[in-house]
Backbone bond lengths (Angstrom), bond angles and torsions (degrees), N, CA, C in turn:
res aa  C-N    CA-C-N  psi(-1)  N-CA   C-N-CA  omega(-1)  CA-C   N-CA-C  phi
1 M - - - 1.456 - - 1.526 108.76 -
2 K 1.323 117.65 139.50 1.443 121.16 179.40 1.523 110.46 -66.76
3 F 1.342 115.12 147.72 1.463 121.11 -175.62 1.529 111.35 -56.79
4 K 1.335 117.20 -43.28 1.465 121.28 -177.51 1.519 110.99 -58.83
5 Y 1.334 116.99 -47.52 1.461 120.76 -177.87 1.528 111.21 -71.46
6 K 1.329 116.83 -31.87 1.457 119.90 178.33 1.525 110.59 -65.85
7 V 1.344 117.02 -42.10 1.468 121.37 178.22 1.529 110.06 -63.12
8 Q 1.321 116.22 -44.24 1.463 119.89 178.95 1.524 111.38 -61.71
9 L 1.331 116.48 -40.97 1.463 120.67 -179.96 1.523 110.74 -64.57
10 I 1.326 117.12 -43.27 1.465 121.16 179.69 1.529 110.55 -63.10
11 L 1.337 117.02 -45.22 1.465 120.70 -179.19 1.523 111.78 -63.67
12 L 1.328 116.24 -48.40 1.466 119.93 -177.36 1.530 111.60 -66.22
13 S 1.326 116.63 -40.03 1.470 119.67 179.40 1.521 110.80 -66.93
14 S 1.328 116.29 -40.00 1.473 120.14 178.98 1.523 111.04 -64.20
15 M 1.329 116.26 -41.73 1.462 119.84 178.29 1.529 111.30 -64.53
16 A 1.331 116.15 -39.58 1.474 119.60 179.97 1.529 110.90 -64.74
17 I 1.336 116.65 -43.61 1.467 120.50 178.44 1.529 110.50 -63.74
18 T 1.333 116.28 -42.13 1.475 120.63 -179.60 1.525 111.21 -61.94
19 I 1.333 116.11 -45.15 1.469 120.18 179.01 1.525 110.60 -62.12
20 L 1.347 115.63 -42.30 1.460 120.33 -179.37 1.534 111.32 -58.98
21 F 1.331 117.06 -42.47 1.464 120.10 -177.59 1.535 112.72 -85.85
22 S 1.321 117.12 -11.13 1.470 120.09 178.83 1.519 112.48 -88.91
23 I 1.329 116.88 -22.55 1.470 120.24 -177.65 1.532 111.90 -58.09
24 P 1.351 119.82 -46.85 1.484 118.24 178.92 1.530 112.44 -61.94
25 R 1.323 117.68 -29.56 1.466 119.85 -178.42 1.520 111.60 -69.80
26 L 1.329 117.70 -26.00 1.466 119.98 -179.89 1.529 111.05 -61.96
27 A 1.330 115.71 -32.25 1.471 119.12 178.93 1.525 111.48 -66.54
28 L 1.344 116.85 -24.90 1.464 120.40 -178.55 1.522 112.65 -73.55
29 L 1.345 117.05 -16.47 1.464 119.62 179.80 1.528 112.29 -63.86
30 R 1.318 116.35 -20.68 1.466 119.70 179.43 1.539 111.42 -72.47
31 L 1.327 114.65 -22.59 1.466 118.73 -179.21 1.521 109.75 -82.69
32 P 1.315 118.79 134.57 1.466 121.47 -174.90 1.525 113.75 -64.80
33 Q 1.325 117.92 -27.99 1.453 118.98 -176.05 1.530 113.36 -76.95
34 Y 1.353 117.22 -14.92 1.467 120.69 179.37 1.525 109.28 -96.34
35 E 1.317 115.91 131.22 1.463 121.69 179.88 1.520 110.05 -111.99
36 L 1.329 114.30 151.89 1.469 120.83 -177.58 1.529 112.98 -59.29
37 P 1.360 120.32 -43.35 1.475 119.19 -179.22 1.528 113.46 -57.38
38 E 1.335 116.25 -39.87 1.461 118.64 -179.64 1.528 111.06 -66.56
39 L 1.328 116.09 -44.14 1.467 119.23 179.72 1.526 111.40 -67.20
40 A 1.329 117.30 -35.10 1.466 120.60 176.46 1.524 110.69 -64.78
41 A 1.350 115.65 -40.09 1.465 119.67 178.27 1.527 110.50 -62.25
42 R 1.338 116.29 -41.89 1.464 120.16 178.83 1.530 110.61 -62.02
43 T 1.318 117.07 -35.98 1.475 121.37 177.80 1.528 110.68 -66.22
44 V 1.345 116.18 -41.85 1.463 120.42 177.98 1.529 110.51 -63.58
45 Y 1.355 116.72 -41.73 1.466 119.47 176.84 1.523 110.45 -57.52
46 S 1.331 114.93 -45.07 1.466 120.59 -177.26 1.530 111.00 -61.76
47 L 1.333 116.38 -41.59 1.469 120.31 179.86 1.521 110.87 -65.45
48 L 1.325 117.30 -47.30 1.470 120.78 -179.99 1.523 111.08 -62.96
49 F 1.323 115.82 -40.09 1.462 121.65 178.08 1.533 110.27 -60.18
50 A 1.342 116.25 -46.66 1.473 120.73 -179.28 1.525 110.92 -65.48
51 L 1.331 117.28 -41.84 1.465 120.28 178.87 1.525 111.22 -60.29
52 L 1.338 115.86 -43.91 1.463 120.42 -178.66 1.531 111.44 -61.24
53 F 1.327 117.21 -49.85 1.464 119.15 -172.70 1.529 113.02 -81.05
54 F 1.322 118.09 -27.43 1.467 118.63 171.76 1.526 109.98 -67.16
55 T 1.332 116.45 -39.04 1.465 119.90 179.00 1.522 110.88 -63.10
56 I 1.316 116.85 -43.80 1.470 120.82 -179.22 1.529 111.04 -64.22
57 N 1.321 116.63 -41.81 1.468 120.25 -172.48 1.521 114.04 -88.47
58 L 1.324 117.44 -20.18 1.472 119.21 178.78 1.521 112.62 -101.82
59 D 1.314 117.34 -27.49 1.467 120.90 -179.68 1.522 109.03 -110.69
60 R 1.320 115.14 66.25 1.457 119.82 -175.08 1.526 111.02 -70.57
61 R 1.323 115.62 142.42 1.455 121.09 -178.88 1.526 108.77 -161.44
62 V 1.328 116.21 179.20 1.460 121.66 176.66 1.524 108.80 -90.27
63 L 1.336 115.82 117.78 1.460 121.15 178.75 1.527 109.47 -91.28
64 R 1.312 115.76 139.21 1.462 120.84 -179.59 1.517 109.15 -117.92
65 L 1.326 115.36 122.02 1.461 122.41 175.57 1.526 107.18 -121.21
66 G 1.334 115.16 87.14 1.457 119.77 -172.87 1.514 109.77 68.37
67 N 1.313 116.70 -122.01 1.467 121.36 177.33 1.523 112.58 -87.27
68 L 1.321 116.79 -4.68 1.461 121.38 -178.22 1.524 110.83 -87.69
69 K 1.318 116.23 130.03 1.457 121.98 177.60 1.520 108.70 -114.70
70 I 1.329 115.57 129.95 1.464 120.49 178.43 1.529 107.93 -122.02
71 D 1.317 115.75 113.88 1.471 121.60 -179.86 1.527 109.22 -89.20
72 T 1.316 116.72 102.32 1.471 120.35 -177.62 1.521 113.11 -76.25
73 N 1.337 117.64 0.54 1.460 119.77 173.18 1.526 111.20 -77.53
74 R 1.328 116.46 -13.12 1.462 121.60 179.22 1.522 109.33 -99.31
75 F 1.346 115.74 150.69 1.465 120.97 -170.84 1.531 112.79 -63.42
76 F 1.324 117.67 -54.63 1.469 120.00 -172.92 1.534 112.48 -68.64
77 P 1.337 119.88 -41.46 1.471 117.68 173.83 1.530 112.56 -60.89
78 L 1.356 116.72 -37.92 1.463 119.83 178.76 1.533 110.28 -66.64
79 L 1.332 116.68 -40.36 1.459 120.96 177.37 1.533 110.63 -61.08
80 F 1.318 115.95 -42.70 1.469 121.10 178.99 1.528 110.97 -62.16
81 V 1.342 116.96 -44.65 1.465 121.52 -179.95 1.520 110.65 -64.78
82 N 1.337 117.22 -44.74 1.463 121.09 179.68 1.527 111.67 -61.49
83 A 1.325 115.73 -47.13 1.467 119.50 -177.88 1.524 111.01 -65.16
84 G 1.329 116.26 -45.94 1.459 119.92 -179.33 1.517 112.81 -61.92
85 L 1.338 116.26 -46.73 1.462 119.90 -179.78 1.520 111.61 -68.08
86 F 1.331 116.55 -33.41 1.462 119.34 179.55 1.536 110.68 -60.93
87 F 1.316 116.99 -50.40 1.473 119.93 -177.77 1.530 111.45 -67.16
88 I 1.340 116.54 -38.32 1.470 119.40 178.23 1.526 110.48 -64.71
89 T 1.357 115.91 -44.61 1.463 120.37 -177.68 1.525 111.59 -65.39
90 I 1.329 116.79 -44.78 1.468 120.62 179.44 1.534 110.60 -61.13
91 F 1.331 115.30 -43.14 1.467 119.76 -179.67 1.534 110.80 -61.46
92 L 1.340 116.58 -45.82 1.473 120.21 -178.17 1.528 111.68 -68.19
93 L 1.351 116.53 -42.01 1.462 119.06 179.76 1.530 111.42 -65.25
94 M 1.332 116.44 -39.61 1.453 120.33 177.78 1.529 110.75 -61.36
95 R 1.341 116.45 -47.39 1.459 120.04 179.92 1.524 111.38 -62.51
96 L 1.335 115.30 -41.16 1.468 119.68 179.84 1.520 110.84 -63.21
97 H 1.331 116.73 -45.36 1.465 119.93 -176.72 1.533 111.35 -66.92
98 L 1.315 117.31 -41.13 1.463 119.93 178.96 1.527 111.88 -68.51
99 Y 1.330 115.74 -26.31 1.459 119.69 176.09 1.529 110.93 -73.88
100 L 1.341 116.27 -37.37 1.473 120.00 -176.31 1.527 112.70 -84.41
101 F 1.339 117.38 -33.03 1.459 120.26 -172.37 1.535 110.73 -133.37
102 E 1.303 113.89 147.73 1.455 120.46 171.45 1.524 108.69 -79.74
103 P 1.316 118.56 130.83 1.473 118.92 -179.22 1.529 111.68 -65.40
104 V 1.329 114.92 133.24 1.457 120.82 -179.06 1.518 110.11 -69.57
105 L 1.322 116.85 -41.42 1.454 123.09 179.59 1.527 109.49 -94.67
106 K 1.294 116.16 177.95 1.448 119.47 172.84 1.524 108.88 -58.78
107 E 1.316 116.72 141.89 1.464 120.14 -172.52 1.522 112.11 -58.37
108 R 1.328 117.16 -38.65 1.465 119.65 -179.90 1.527 111.25 -64.71
109 L 1.324 117.07 -42.64 1.460 121.10 177.97 1.530 110.55 -67.97
110 F 1.320 115.17 -39.45 1.472 119.27 178.68 1.521 110.32 -60.97
111 R 1.356 116.68 -45.73 1.463 119.65 -179.99 1.538 111.03 -60.20
112 F 1.324 116.16 -40.98 1.468 119.70 179.68 1.530 111.29 -62.10
113 L 1.343 116.82 -49.63 1.465 120.19 -179.37 1.525 111.77 -65.30
114 F 1.328 115.72 -38.43 1.470 120.41 178.68 1.531 109.46 -61.22
115 N 1.318 116.43 -48.01 1.474 120.61 -177.94 1.518 112.03 -67.05
116 I 1.329 116.82 -43.68 1.462 119.31 -177.15 1.524 111.27 -64.84
117 T 1.327 117.09 -33.30 1.475 120.23 177.28 1.516 110.97 -63.44
118 F 1.334 116.37 -44.94 1.464 119.04 -178.15 1.529 112.05 -75.63
119 I 1.342 116.37 -27.44 1.469 118.00 174.12 1.525 110.38 -64.50
120 L 1.333 116.58 -44.28 1.473 120.43 178.47 1.526 110.96 -64.26
121 E 1.326 116.21 -41.94 1.466 119.52 178.51 1.523 110.31 -63.72
122 F 1.325 116.75 -41.47 1.461 121.55 179.29 1.525 111.24 -61.05
123 L 1.329 116.60 -46.96 1.466 120.70 -179.63 1.522 111.62 -63.00
124 L 1.337 116.82 -39.54 1.464 120.16 178.61 1.523 110.83 -66.25
125 I 1.320 117.01 -40.77 1.469 120.77 178.09 1.528 110.54 -61.66
126 I 1.330 117.08 -44.92 1.468 121.03 179.34 1.525 110.54 -61.16
127 L 1.353 115.90 -44.42 1.467 119.98 179.89 1.520 111.38 -61.76
128 V 1.332 116.68 -48.79 1.468 120.84 -179.83 1.528 110.44 -62.25
129 S 1.333 116.63 -40.93 1.466 120.57 179.80 1.517 111.55 -61.19
130 Y 1.324 117.10 -42.12 1.460 119.97 -179.69 1.526 111.34 -70.66
131 I 1.311 116.96 -32.38 1.470 118.87 174.59 1.523 109.66 -64.91
132 Y 1.327 116.99 -45.23 1.461 120.80 176.51 1.524 110.78 -58.01
133 R 1.334 116.42 -47.26 1.465 120.46 -178.11 1.526 110.97 -61.56
134 L 1.327 116.58 -39.52 1.463 120.25 179.09 1.523 110.98 -64.63
135 V 1.328 116.27 -43.08 1.471 120.31 178.13 1.526 110.47 -62.84
136 F 1.348 116.87 -44.96 1.462 120.45 179.81 1.524 110.95 -63.74
137 Y 1.341 116.19 -40.18 1.461 120.20 -179.38 1.529 111.08 -63.70
138 N 1.334 116.32 -44.55 1.470 120.00 178.05 1.520 111.49 -63.42
139 Q 1.345 115.38 -37.85 1.462 119.29 178.24 1.523 111.03 -65.43
140 Q 1.332 116.62 -39.97 1.462 120.52 178.66 1.521 111.18 -64.62
141 I 1.343 116.14 -40.10 1.467 119.78 177.45 1.530 110.35 -63.00
142 K 1.337 115.62 -42.83 1.463 119.82 179.46 1.521 110.95 -62.30
143 M 1.339 116.92 -44.50 1.459 120.85 179.25 1.523 110.93 -64.86
144 A 1.341 116.71 -40.59 1.462 120.12 179.05 1.525 110.70 -63.08
145 N 1.342 116.15 -40.47 1.470 119.86 178.34 1.521 111.18 -65.29
146 E 1.339 116.47 -39.32 1.459 119.74 178.55 1.526 111.03 -64.79
147 V 1.345 116.05 -41.19 1.465 119.84 177.71 1.525 110.15 -63.57
148 L 1.342 116.08 -41.96 1.458 120.33 179.55 1.521 111.34 -63.14
149 L 1.338 116.57 -43.78 1.464 120.04 178.78 1.519 111.27 -64.19
150 K 1.348 115.84 -40.62 1.464 119.58 178.89 1.521 111.08 -64.54
151 T 1.351 115.97 -43.30 1.461 120.08 179.61 1.523 110.94 -63.19
152 N 1.340 115.93 -40.93 1.455 120.48 178.50 1.525 111.11 -63.95
153 A 1.345 115.84 -42.67 1.469 119.84 179.11 1.517 111.22 -65.39
154 E 1.346 116.54 -40.04 1.460 120.22 179.45 1.526 110.83 -65.92
155 T 1.339 116.13 -38.63 1.464 119.95 178.28 1.516 110.66 -63.50
156 R 1.350 115.87 -45.26 1.460 119.72 177.86 1.529 111.14 -62.13
157 Y 1.330 115.64 -38.15 1.466 119.70 -179.59 1.529 110.85 -64.53
158 E 1.354 116.60 -41.51 1.462 119.99 178.87 1.522 110.35 -63.52
159 V 1.340 116.77 -38.76 1.458 119.86 177.38 1.520 110.41 -62.17
160 L 1.341 115.99 -42.02 1.467 119.86 179.18 1.518 111.66 -61.93
161 K 1.348 116.82 -42.88 1.462 120.02 179.45 1.524 110.82 -63.91
162 N 1.319 116.00 -40.07 1.459 119.84 -178.33 1.514 112.30 -69.39
163 Q 1.338 117.24 -20.39 1.462 120.16 175.68 1.523 111.64 -73.60
164 V 1.327 117.63 -31.08 1.466 121.15 -176.14 1.517 111.42 -70.80
165 N 1.326 116.70 -46.44 1.459 120.46 -170.69 1.531 113.87 -62.22
166 P 1.354 121.58 -49.37 1.468 119.78 177.70 1.515 113.10 -61.17
167 H 1.332 116.17 -37.31 1.466 120.37 179.54 1.538 109.98 -62.26
168 F 1.319 117.24 -46.16 1.458 121.68 179.72 1.526 110.60 -66.13
169 L 1.333 117.97 -41.05 1.462 122.14 -178.96 1.524 110.71 -63.00
170 F 1.305 117.46 -41.66 1.463 121.79 -180.00 1.530 110.63 -60.42
171 N 1.320 117.26 -46.65 1.472 121.35 179.37 1.526 111.57 -63.64
172 S 1.337 116.37 -39.58 1.459 120.47 -178.98 1.520 111.70 -64.51
173 F 1.322 117.97 -42.48 1.466 121.12 179.40 1.523 111.38 -65.53
174 N 1.309 116.88 -36.77 1.466 119.95 176.07 1.528 111.10 -61.28
175 T 1.341 116.02 -41.22 1.466 120.90 179.58 1.524 110.72 -65.46
176 I 1.333 117.50 -45.64 1.474 121.13 179.05 1.526 109.83 -59.03
177 N 1.305 115.73 -43.23 1.463 120.36 -179.19 1.525 111.56 -58.83
178 S 1.329 116.91 -40.87 1.466 119.61 -179.44 1.524 111.85 -74.25
179 L 1.350 118.56 -33.94 1.465 121.64 -178.31 1.526 112.17 -73.35
180 I 1.319 117.27 -35.43 1.469 120.23 -177.60 1.522 110.88 -58.30
181 L 1.296 117.34 -36.81 1.465 121.38 -176.20 1.520 112.73 -72.30
182 R 1.340 118.06 -26.71 1.465 118.65 -174.45 1.517 114.87 -118.99
183 D 1.321 119.04 -19.92 1.476 119.84 -177.98 1.536 109.03 -158.00
184 K 1.345 114.93 95.19 1.465 119.45 -176.09 1.526 112.24 -65.21
185 E 1.343 116.68 -37.34 1.468 119.69 179.73 1.538 110.22 -64.48
186 A 1.332 114.97 -42.65 1.461 118.50 177.54 1.530 110.44 -63.35
187 A 1.335 116.06 -35.92 1.460 120.02 178.01 1.525 110.94 -64.27
188 M 1.363 115.66 -40.42 1.470 119.38 178.54 1.533 111.02 -64.55
189 N 1.326 115.99 -43.55 1.471 119.40 177.84 1.528 110.87 -62.46
190 F 1.337 114.12 -38.68 1.457 118.83 179.20 1.529 110.14 -62.37
191 V 1.333 116.26 -43.66 1.466 120.62 -179.36 1.531 110.51 -63.99
192 N 1.335 116.81 -39.97 1.471 119.99 178.73 1.538 110.84 -62.67
193 N 1.335 115.00 -45.40 1.468 118.09 178.15 1.527 111.61 -66.43
194 M 1.321 114.67 -37.13 1.460 118.84 177.81 1.521 110.80 -63.49
195 S 1.327 116.29 -36.50 1.465 120.76 177.28 1.519 110.83 -61.29
196 D 1.344 116.02 -43.28 1.471 119.93 178.73 1.526 111.10 -63.74
197 V 1.335 115.44 -42.12 1.458 119.48 -178.02 1.526 110.46 -66.61
198 F 1.334 116.78 -43.80 1.459 118.75 -177.53 1.518 112.72 -71.64
199 R 1.306 117.03 -28.62 1.471 118.87 173.34 1.529 109.10 -61.98
200 Y 1.306 114.50 -38.07 1.471 120.75 177.40 1.532 110.63 -68.57
201 V 1.344 116.33 -43.02 1.458 120.91 -177.85 1.530 111.48 -63.86
202 L 1.323 116.67 -40.02 1.462 121.13 -172.64 1.523 113.34 -77.42
203 E 1.328 117.18 -10.05 1.464 119.29 172.78 1.528 107.26 -75.18
204 S 1.326 115.42 110.14 1.467 120.53 -173.49 1.524 110.10 -78.12
205 R 1.330 115.99 98.30 1.465 121.61 178.10 1.516 109.22 -135.52
206 E 1.307 115.43 147.44 1.466 119.07 177.85 1.518 110.80 -74.50
207 T 1.329 116.67 -38.61 1.463 120.99 -178.81 1.522 109.87 -134.31
208 V 1.322 115.76 157.84 1.460 122.60 173.43 1.519 107.68 -133.33
209 T 1.321 116.51 160.34 1.458 118.76 176.85 1.522 109.64 -76.34
210 L 1.306 115.08 156.97 1.463 119.75 177.53 1.525 110.57 -60.51
211 E 1.324 116.90 -36.10 1.471 120.44 178.82 1.526 111.14 -62.11
212 E 1.341 116.95 -43.60 1.468 120.62 178.48 1.524 110.44 -64.31
213 E 1.313 117.13 -40.17 1.461 121.15 -178.92 1.529 111.24 -65.90
214 L 1.331 116.84 -37.62 1.470 120.40 178.99 1.527 111.33 -69.21
215 N 1.329 116.27 -36.11 1.474 119.58 176.74 1.524 110.76 -64.71
216 M 1.329 116.33 -41.35 1.461 119.84 176.43 1.521 110.68 -63.55
217 L 1.346 115.94 -39.67 1.463 119.61 -177.75 1.527 111.66 -62.66
218 A 1.339 117.46 -32.45 1.468 120.38 178.33 1.525 110.18 -61.54
219 A 1.352 116.42 -44.32 1.467 119.85 178.44 1.530 110.60 -67.05
220 Y 1.318 116.87 -38.22 1.457 119.98 -178.83 1.530 111.15 -69.24
221 T 1.335 116.81 -39.48 1.471 120.30 177.52 1.526 110.77 -62.89
222 A 1.347 115.89 -38.92 1.468 119.52 176.26 1.523 110.48 -61.66
223 M 1.329 117.93 -38.51 1.461 121.13 175.45 1.527 110.75 -59.27
224 L 1.335 116.23 -45.76 1.461 120.31 -177.69 1.529 111.37 -65.91
225 N 1.333 116.73 -41.13 1.458 119.30 -179.13 1.524 111.21 -70.10
226 G 1.337 117.70 -25.59 1.465 120.05 172.91 1.518 110.94 -63.89
227 R 1.290 116.05 -30.68 1.464 119.92 179.46 1.520 112.74 -86.54
228 H 1.337 116.25 -35.60 1.469 120.35 -172.86 1.526 113.15 -106.15
229 G 1.300 117.35 12.68 1.468 119.91 173.29 1.511 114.41 66.17
230 G 1.299 118.10 37.46 1.462 121.41 174.98 1.508 115.01 73.02
231 K 1.320 116.95 21.23 1.472 120.30 -177.03 1.533 112.43 -93.30
232 I 1.320 116.15 11.73 1.462 120.18 178.71 1.529 108.22 -118.24
233 T 1.303 116.52 126.95 1.472 120.59 177.03 1.533 108.72 -122.17
234 V 1.332 114.07 141.26 1.456 120.57 178.33 1.526 107.81 -122.55
235 N 1.322 116.83 113.38 1.459 122.71 177.88 1.524 109.67 -100.74
236 M 1.330 115.91 132.64 1.462 119.93 -175.67 1.521 111.17 -120.62
237 D 1.302 115.22 140.45 1.465 122.57 174.06 1.528 106.59 -139.29
238 I 1.336 115.30 83.80 1.462 121.84 -172.48 1.526 109.95 -112.85
239 D 1.298 115.88 128.71 1.469 120.97 172.82 1.531 108.16 -66.55
240 H 1.342 116.57 120.04 1.472 120.27 -174.00 1.531 112.08 -61.75
241 T 1.341 116.43 -22.35 1.474 118.22 179.56 1.537 111.74 -71.03
242 M 1.344 115.65 -14.56 1.462 119.01 179.82 1.522 112.80 -93.78
243 L 1.306 118.27 -1.85 1.469 120.69 -178.32 1.535 112.68 -60.22
244 P 1.347 119.53 -34.61 1.481 118.19 177.12 1.532 113.78 -76.66
245 Y 1.344 117.59 -9.88 1.460 119.50 179.09 1.528 109.05 -62.60
246 K 1.335 116.06 160.29 1.461 119.88 -175.08 1.527 111.84 -118.27
247 L 1.326 114.07 160.16 1.457 121.86 179.00 1.527 108.68 -157.17
248 P 1.315 119.38 169.95 1.464 120.39 179.14 1.530 110.67 -64.83
249 P 1.334 118.35 139.28 1.467 119.65 178.43 1.519 111.52 -62.84
250 M 1.326 116.38 145.06 1.461 125.44 178.95 1.529 112.65 70.20
251 A 1.336 117.63 14.69 1.464 119.89 179.67 1.527 110.89 -62.71
252 L 1.332 116.91 -46.80 1.469 120.17 -178.18 1.524 111.09 -69.24
253 Q 1.324 116.86 -35.67 1.465 120.12 177.57 1.523 110.51 -59.96
254 I 1.324 116.56 -42.12 1.466 120.54 -179.78 1.528 110.79 -63.35
255 L 1.343 116.84 -43.28 1.464 120.35 -176.86 1.536 111.51 -70.69
256 V 1.328 116.54 -40.15 1.469 119.41 178.03 1.523 110.09 -67.71
257 E 1.310 116.27 -43.11 1.467 120.25 178.19 1.524 110.77 -60.85
258 N 1.319 116.64 -38.92 1.463 121.25 178.74 1.526 110.68 -62.17
259 A 1.348 116.55 -40.81 1.471 120.68 178.71 1.525 110.92 -65.68
260 V 1.331 116.55 -41.11 1.468 120.97 179.96 1.519 110.88 -65.68
261 K 1.316 115.62 -39.51 1.466 120.64 -174.46 1.522 112.72 -66.89
262 H 1.333 117.63 -36.11 1.462 120.42 -169.80 1.530 114.24 -103.76
263 N 1.338 118.19 -0.39 1.469 119.83 -176.55 1.520 112.10 -120.92
264 V 1.324 114.31 150.54 1.463 120.66 173.70 1.528 108.43 -70.10
265 I 1.324 117.29 133.07 1.468 122.05 177.14 1.517 107.30 -124.06
266 S 1.317 115.40 111.12 1.470 120.86 -177.41 1.517 108.86 -151.17
267 A 1.344 116.05 175.62 1.460 119.74 177.52 1.524 110.66 -62.75
268 R 1.314 116.02 -33.31 1.459 120.15 179.98 1.522 110.95 -77.88
269 H 1.298 116.45 -34.39 1.467 121.30 -178.64 1.535 110.05 -127.48
270 P 1.337 117.13 72.50 1.465 118.57 175.12 1.528 109.23 -66.08
271 L 1.313 114.55 152.38 1.469 119.36 -179.44 1.519 109.41 -90.98
272 C 1.320 115.68 120.32 1.463 121.51 178.85 1.534 108.85 -111.77
273 I 1.308 113.86 120.98 1.458 120.83 -179.47 1.517 108.45 -115.24
274 R 1.303 115.83 132.33 1.463 120.83 179.34 1.524 109.57 -116.63
275 I 1.334 115.88 131.31 1.463 121.67 179.10 1.521 107.68 -122.92
276 F 1.332 116.09 123.40 1.464 119.18 -178.78 1.528 109.76 -146.20
277 S 1.311 114.79 161.06 1.466 120.60 -179.11 1.513 109.82 -103.90
278 R 1.319 114.92 153.58 1.459 121.97 176.09 1.529 108.99 -116.17
279 G 1.318 114.30 155.79 1.460 119.38 -178.45 1.513 114.13 -67.68
280 N 1.336 117.09 -15.98 1.466 119.86 -179.51 1.528 112.45 -87.32
281 G 1.344 116.27 13.54 1.463 119.60 177.36 1.508 113.69 82.50
282 E 1.328 117.07 31.40 1.460 120.92 178.42 1.518 110.55 -119.12
283 L 1.310 115.17 148.65 1.462 122.01 172.35 1.522 107.01 -109.25
284 V 1.341 115.59 126.23 1.465 120.35 -174.24 1.522 109.67 -111.34
285 V 1.323 115.78 132.52 1.466 122.74 175.34 1.521 107.37 -119.92
286 S 1.336 116.12 119.47 1.466 119.89 179.24 1.520 109.75 -127.92
287 N 1.319 115.92 150.22 1.465 120.18 177.01 1.524 109.59 -142.28
288 D 1.345 115.52 151.16 1.463 120.48 175.06 1.524 109.16 -67.20
289 L 1.315 115.63 147.61 1.454 120.49 -179.73 1.526 111.10 -99.59
290 H 1.333 116.17 115.35 1.473 123.53 169.12 1.526 105.02 -134.44
291 E 1.315 114.66 72.61 1.457 118.74 -169.27 1.528 112.10 -67.62
292 K 1.309 113.75 145.75 1.459 120.10 176.72 1.524 109.79 -66.86
293 K 1.323 115.32 141.64 1.472 119.11 178.78 1.522 110.43 -66.77
294 V 1.336 113.91 -40.65 1.467 118.38 175.80 1.517 106.64 -102.47
295 R 1.290 115.77 106.66 1.456 119.62 -175.99 1.524 111.21 -75.88
296 E 1.314 114.66 140.28 1.458 119.94 174.28 1.517 109.47 -70.69
297 R 1.315 113.09 149.61 1.468 117.67 177.89 1.528 109.28 -64.63
298 S 1.311 116.03 130.35 1.464 120.24 -177.51 1.527 110.43 -130.69
299 T 1.330 115.68 135.17 1.466 120.82 176.81 1.523 111.81 -88.96
300 G 1.337 116.35 -12.16 1.459 119.42 -175.83 1.512 112.93 72.16
301 L 1.342 115.47 13.98 1.465 120.08 -176.24 1.517 112.29 -65.47
302 G 1.347 116.70 -40.99 1.463 120.27 -172.02 1.517 113.63 -58.43
303 L 1.336 117.12 -57.61 1.461 120.66 -177.47 1.520 111.64 -67.99
304 S 1.334 117.07 -37.88 1.464 120.19 178.01 1.523 110.61 -63.36
305 N 1.321 116.04 -43.13 1.466 121.10 178.42 1.518 111.06 -61.38
306 L 1.339 115.45 -47.02 1.460 120.22 -179.20 1.523 110.81 -62.21
307 N 1.321 116.90 -40.46 1.468 120.25 -179.80 1.530 111.12 -63.79
308 Q 1.330 117.18 -42.11 1.459 120.05 -179.33 1.528 111.61 -67.38
309 R 1.321 117.02 -39.90 1.471 119.44 177.83 1.523 110.86 -67.30
310 S 1.330 116.21 -39.21 1.460 119.66 178.49 1.521 111.12 -64.46
311 K 1.329 116.24 -41.13 1.463 120.04 -179.94 1.524 110.74 -66.88
312 Y 1.318 116.98 -37.10 1.459 120.98 178.21 1.529 111.46 -64.05
313 L 1.345 116.01 -41.47 1.465 120.66 -173.58 1.528 112.92 -84.45
314 S 1.329 117.46 -36.97 1.468 119.52 -173.54 1.523 113.75 -120.39
315 N 1.330 116.46 -4.47 1.465 121.46 -176.85 1.525 111.89 61.70
316 R 1.338 115.73 26.88 1.467 121.66 178.28 1.524 108.83 -133.12
317 D 1.337 116.25 141.90 1.468 120.89 176.92 1.527 110.05 -83.00
318 I 1.321 115.13 155.31 1.462 118.48 167.95 1.532 107.79 -73.14
319 V 1.315 116.59 155.62 1.472 121.41 -178.98 1.526 108.04 -113.21
320 I 1.327 116.63 123.53 1.468 121.93 -177.56 1.522 108.95 -113.19
321 Q 1.331 115.93 127.71 1.470 121.63 177.15 1.527 108.90 -125.73
322 R 1.305 115.83 135.06 1.465 121.41 176.20 1.523 108.25 -121.29
323 L 1.325 116.37 109.60 1.460 121.96 178.06 1.525 109.15 -100.66
324 D 1.327 115.94 -176.59 1.471 119.62 -177.87 1.528 111.41 -61.65
325 N 1.330 115.84 -40.18 1.466 118.13 -175.67 1.532 113.08 -128.87
326 K 1.342 116.43 13.86 1.466 120.16 -178.77 1.532 109.77 -138.65
327 F 1.309 113.48 147.08 1.463 120.55 170.61 1.535 106.20 -123.18
328 I 1.327 116.14 122.06 1.465 121.18 -169.93 1.522 109.50 -127.11
329 V 1.323 115.40 133.50 1.471 121.13 175.34 1.518 107.89 -130.36
330 A 1.334 116.56 127.75 1.459 122.26 177.71 1.538 108.48 -108.43
331 V 1.327 115.92 124.87 1.461 121.90 -178.66 1.532 108.54 -108.81
332 P 1.335 119.38 124.57 1.460 120.28 178.13 1.518 111.29 -68.17
333 L 1.326 115.36 137.12 1.462 121.05 176.71 1.531 109.44 -98.06
334 I 1.321 115.57 152.93 1.463 121.93 -177.26 1.523 108.26 -109.48
335 Q 1.322 116.18 122.73 1.471 119.11 -179.64 1.515 109.35 -75.52
């Protein structure tokens, strides 16, 4: 607990206990033998008593008495400190009060009532202190669990991001290798676009704006058309008000790459990809289906990875639809 709030808690709790034990004394003012100064002094004793024991029980620490160390975070040392201070405090307050005031009742009866009042106050302070400590302890456990869950989620997220980059790099090198043999200029353009894309990839961010993702997609689409001879078209219909919205980095690259991987791309069957926004805060990527007869081996890593990152960031899954002639993926955007 922060020092400021701990001090406030001690002060407010001490005042509440003092008021609680002072209320019965107000009735004694009607009796002629009781005077206001004596009752006021008893109230001051009660406040100081509460401040002392709330401080000991709520602000636990290691006490040093010469070479002796007493760790009040442990039960028995705290019990020893409470008991010792209780008897010392009662003894001093009793002596002080008898020095300042003549006892209204017989001294023996006065001592009994004086002691029993502070015993009850002491027990109530201990009870309240332990309730506070229990609440604080449970809160600390809850916060620790939340930190642990967050750390675990962040670790999993980093693993997911690290899975994307090698996969993309492997595909890019394969493309460069094939272009160098047949079109060096196209290979150079591919490398330039690849440089732009990888500069984007290597910026370690959890989210990017939709505008940044679309700019990256332009360079990535140019890379693909360098390989496929301009047979890939990407049509966009994006509400400009959604450009500041955020999404996982490389989300569009994964979806476009997925479309390229599983469909025939030829002059007869060019690949047409449409990207548009929906009013419910989703970005939709759809492509015509002209599936390859011999399917490439797929681990399903891309869409699974994207779904897990999306769920981590927005607590929403991506939505995948497969129609007769369309493959559609909706990615939730983060405002």
